[in-house]
TORKOL-4160 file (C-alpha; in steps of 0.2 Angstrom, whole numbers, padded with zeros to 4 digits, m for minus):
159
<pt num="1" X="m0005" Y="m0231" Z="m0255"/>
<pt num="2" X="m0015" Y="m0218" Z="m0246"/>
<pt num="3" X="m0025" Y="m0220" Z="m0230"/>
<pt num="4" X="m0040" Y="m0209" Z="m0229"/>
<pt num="5" X="m0045" Y="m0205" Z="m0211"/>
<pt num="6" X="m0061" Y="m0197" Z="m0208"/>
<pt num="7" X="m0069" Y="m0190" Z="m0192"/>
<pt num="8" X="m0083" Y="m0201" Z="m0186"/>
<pt num="9" X="m0098" Y="m0193" Z="m0177"/>
<pt num="10" X="m0098" Y="m0195" Z="m0158"/>
<pt num="11" X="m0084" Y="m0199" Z="m0146"/>
<pt num="12" X="m0071" Y="m0212" Z="m0149"/>
<pt num="13" X="m0073" Y="m0229" Z="m0143"/>
<pt num="14" X="m0059" Y="m0227" Z="m0130"/>
<pt num="15" X="m0066" Y="m0211" Z="m0124"/>
<pt num="16" X="m0083" Y="m0218" Z="m0122"/>
<pt num="17" X="m0077" Y="m0233" Z="m0112"/>
<pt num="18" X="m0066" Y="m0222" Z="m0101"/>
<pt num="19" X="m0081" Y="m0211" Z="m0097"/>
<pt num="20" X="m0092" Y="m0226" Z="m0093"/>
<pt num="21" X="m0078" Y="m0232" Z="m0081"/>
<pt num="22" X="m0078" Y="m0215" Z="m0072"/>
<pt num="23" X="m0097" Y="m0214" Z="m0071"/>
<pt num="24" X="m0098" Y="m0232" Z="m0064"/>
<pt num="25" X="m0084" Y="m0228" Z="m0050"/>
<pt num="26" X="m0090" Y="m0210" Z="m0046"/>
<pt num="27" X="m0094" Y="m0214" Z="m0028"/>
<pt num="28" X="m0076" Y="m0222" Z="m0025"/>
<pt num="29" X="m0068" Y="m0207" Z="m0034"/>
<pt num="30" X="m0078" Y="m0195" Z="m0023"/>
<pt num="31" X="m0073" Y="m0204" Z="m0007"/>
<pt num="32" X="m0054" Y="m0203" Z="m0012"/>
<pt num="33" X="m0055" Y="m0185" Z="m0017"/>
<pt num="34" X="m0064" Y="m0181" Z="0000"/>
<pt num="35" X="m0051" Y="m0191" Z="0009"/>
<pt num="36" X="m0036" Y="m0182" Z="0001"/>
<pt num="37" X="m0044" Y="m0165" Z="0002"/>
<pt num="38" X="m0051" Y="m0167" Z="0020"/>
<pt num="39" X="m0069" Y="m0166" Z="0014"/>
<pt num="40" X="m0066" Y="m0150" Z="0004"/>
<pt num="41" X="m0070" Y="m0158" Z="m0013"/>
<pt num="42" X="m0088" Y="m0162" Z="m0008"/>
<pt num="43" X="m0090" Y="m0146" Z="0001"/>
<pt num="44" X="m0085" Y="m0137" Z="m0015"/>
<pt num="45" X="m0098" Y="m0146" Z="m0025"/>
<pt num="46" X="m0113" Y="m0140" Z="m0014"/>
<pt num="47" X="m0123" Y="m0125" Z="m0019"/>
<pt num="48" X="m0116" Y="m0109" Z="m0011"/>
<pt num="49" X="m0128" Y="m0098" Z="m0002"/>
<pt num="50" X="m0129" Y="m0081" Z="m0008"/>
<pt num="51" X="m0124" Y="m0068" Z="0005"/>
<pt num="52" X="m0138" Y="m0058" Z="0013"/>
<pt num="53" X="m0137" Y="m0039" Z="0013"/>
<pt num="54" X="m0144" Y="m0039" Z="0031"/>
<pt num="55" X="m0131" Y="m0033" Z="0043"/>
<pt num="56" X="m0117" Y="m0031" Z="0031"/>
<pt num="57" X="m0106" Y="m0016" Z="0031"/>
<pt num="58" X="m0104" Y="m0009" Z="0013"/>
<pt num="59" X="m0088" Y="0000" Z="0010"/>
<pt num="60" X="m0087" Y="0010" Z="m0006"/>
<pt num="61" X="m0069" Y="0012" Z="m0011"/>
<pt num="62" X="m0061" Y="0028" Z="m0017"/>
<pt num="63" X="m0052" Y="0043" Z="m0009"/>
<pt num="64" X="m0054" Y="0049" Z="0008"/>
<pt num="65" X="m0066" Y="0063" Z="0010"/>
<pt num="66" X="m0057" Y="0080" Z="0012"/>
<pt num="67" X="m0055" Y="0086" Z="0030"/>
<pt num="68" X="m0066" Y="0101" Z="0034"/>
<pt num="69" X="m0051" Y="0111" Z="0039"/>
<pt num="70" X="m0032" Y="0108" Z="0039"/>
<pt num="71" X="m0022" Y="0109" Z="0055"/>
<pt num="72" X="m0004" Y="0110" Z="0049"/>
<pt num="73" X="0010" Y="0104" Z="0060"/>
<pt num="74" X="0029" Y="0103" Z="0058"/>
<pt num="75" X="0036" Y="0086" Z="0064"/>
<pt num="76" X="0053" Y="0077" Z="0063"/>
<pt num="77" X="0050" Y="0059" Z="0060"/>
<pt num="78" X="0061" Y="0045" Z="0068"/>
<pt num="79" X="0071" Y="0043" Z="0052"/>
<pt num="80" X="0075" Y="0061" Z="0051"/>
<pt num="81" X="0062" Y="0067" Z="0039"/>
<pt num="82" X="0056" Y="0085" Z="0042"/>
<pt num="83" X="0038" Y="0086" Z="0036"/>
<pt num="84" X="0022" Y="0097" Z="0037"/>
<pt num="85" X="0007" Y="0086" Z="0041"/>
<pt num="86" X="m0011" Y="0088" Z="0044"/>
<pt num="87" X="m0016" Y="0084" Z="0062"/>
<pt num="88" X="m0035" Y="0080" Z="0057"/>
<pt num="89" X="m0031" Y="0068" Z="0043"/>
<pt num="90" X="m0013" Y="0062" Z="0048"/>
<pt num="91" X="m0008" Y="0065" Z="0030"/>
<pt num="92" X="0009" Y="0072" Z="0025"/>
<pt num="93" X="0007" Y="0089" Z="0016"/>
<pt num="94" X="0025" Y="0094" Z="0012"/>
<pt num="95" X="0042" Y="0086" Z="0014"/>
<pt num="96" X="0053" Y="0100" Z="0020"/>
<pt num="97" X="0069" Y="0091" Z="0021"/>
<pt num="98" X="0080" Y="0078" Z="0030"/>
<pt num="99" X="0092" Y="0078" Z="0045"/>
<pt num="100" X="0107" Y="0069" Z="0039"/>
<pt num="101" X="0123" Y="0063" Z="0048"/>
<pt num="102" X="0139" Y="0070" Z="0041"/>
<pt num="103" X="0156" Y="0066" Z="0050"/>
<pt num="104" X="0146" Y="0063" Z="0066"/>
<pt num="105" X="0136" Y="0079" Z="0065"/>
<pt num="106" X="0117" Y="0080" Z="0062"/>
<pt num="107" X="0114" Y="0093" Z="0048"/>
<pt num="108" X="0097" Y="0099" Z="0042"/>
<pt num="109" X="0096" Y="0099" Z="0023"/>
<pt num="110" X="0082" Y="0108" Z="0015"/>
<pt num="111" X="0073" Y="0099" Z="0001"/>
<pt num="112" X="0080" Y="0108" Z="m0014"/>
<pt num="113" X="0087" Y="0102" Z="m0031"/>
<pt num="114" X="0104" Y="0109" Z="m0025"/>
<pt num="115" X="0104" Y="0097" Z="m0010"/>
<pt num="116" X="0100" Y="0082" Z="m0022"/>
<pt num="117" X="0081" Y="0081" Z="m0019"/>
<pt num="118" X="0070" Y="0074" Z="m0033"/>
<pt num="119" X="0055" Y="0083" Z="m0027"/>
<pt num="120" X="0060" Y="0100" Z="m0020"/>
<pt num="121" X="0049" Y="0111" Z="m0010"/>
<pt num="122" X="0040" Y="0126" Z="m0017"/>
<pt num="123" X="0049" Y="0143" Z="m0018"/>
<pt num="124" X="0036" Y="0150" Z="m0006"/>
<pt num="125" X="0042" Y="0137" Z="0007"/>
<pt num="126" X="0061" Y="0137" Z="0002"/>
<pt num="127" X="0063" Y="0156" Z="0003"/>
<pt num="128" X="0059" Y="0158" Z="0022"/>
<pt num="129" X="0068" Y="0142" Z="0026"/>
<pt num="130" X="0084" Y="0146" Z="0016"/>
<pt num="131" X="0093" Y="0153" Z="0032"/>
<pt num="132" X="0092" Y="0137" Z="0041"/>
<pt num="133" X="0097" Y="0126" Z="0027"/>
<pt num="134" X="0113" Y="0117" Z="0033"/>
<pt num="135" X="0111" Y="0121" Z="0051"/>
<pt num="136" X="0120" Y="0109" Z="0063"/>
<pt num="137" X="0110" Y="0100" Z="0077"/>
<pt num="138" X="0117" Y="0097" Z="0094"/>
<pt num="139" X="0112" Y="0098" Z="0112"/>
<pt num="140" X="0108" Y="0117" Z="0111"/>
<pt num="141" X="0099" Y="0116" Z="0094"/>
<pt num="142" X="0088" Y="0101" Z="0095"/>
<pt num="143" X="0076" Y="0093" Z="0083"/>
<pt num="144" X="0061" Y="0101" Z="0093"/>
<pt num="145" X="0069" Y="0118" Z="0091"/>
<pt num="146" X="0072" Y="0115" Z="0073"/>
<pt num="147" X="0053" Y="0111" Z="0071"/>
<pt num="148" X="0049" Y="0126" Z="0081"/>
<pt num="149" X="0059" Y="0138" Z="0070"/>
<pt num="150" X="0052" Y="0130" Z="0054"/>
<pt num="151" X="0035" Y="0132" Z="0061"/>
<pt num="152" X="0038" Y="0150" Z="0066"/>
<pt num="153" X="0046" Y="0155" Z="0049"/>
<pt num="154" X="0031" Y="0147" Z="0040"/>
<pt num="155" X="0018" Y="0153" Z="0052"/>
<pt num="156" X="0012" Y="0135" Z="0058"/>
<pt num="157" X="0014" Y="0125" Z="0074"/>
<pt num="158" X="0024" Y="0110" Z="0079"/>
<pt num="159" X="0024" Y="0095" Z="0091"/>
């Protein structure tokens, strides 16, 4: 024996009775939803007022505008990175190297492939600084003096 089931037009009888039950009890359902959500359910159903453009600050995303002139400066950061930064935009221009502690001695390592850096400095920077690669820092040769020497060799200031 074969049963043929065909689709009827319109909703099923069970669906229609459930829809009618929900429609008849809409007020109680809304009250329960407001009680459980702290009133956010009814607030979310209200039409939202479109924002007005008066008094708004509109910010267009994208890159910062380029500074008119670059004021280069050699700095040693707190974590031992030696960088050249632009004082006008506060952006890093070059990573020169790192000050690393080896056997209790602070040593300056120039950012070269030989020293294990993934992004080495250009040859125009590495050549004048090759003489101070591996220099030890102590009480007589401090981080400030290292920054001053790098600045003097590259023709820029430090702070």
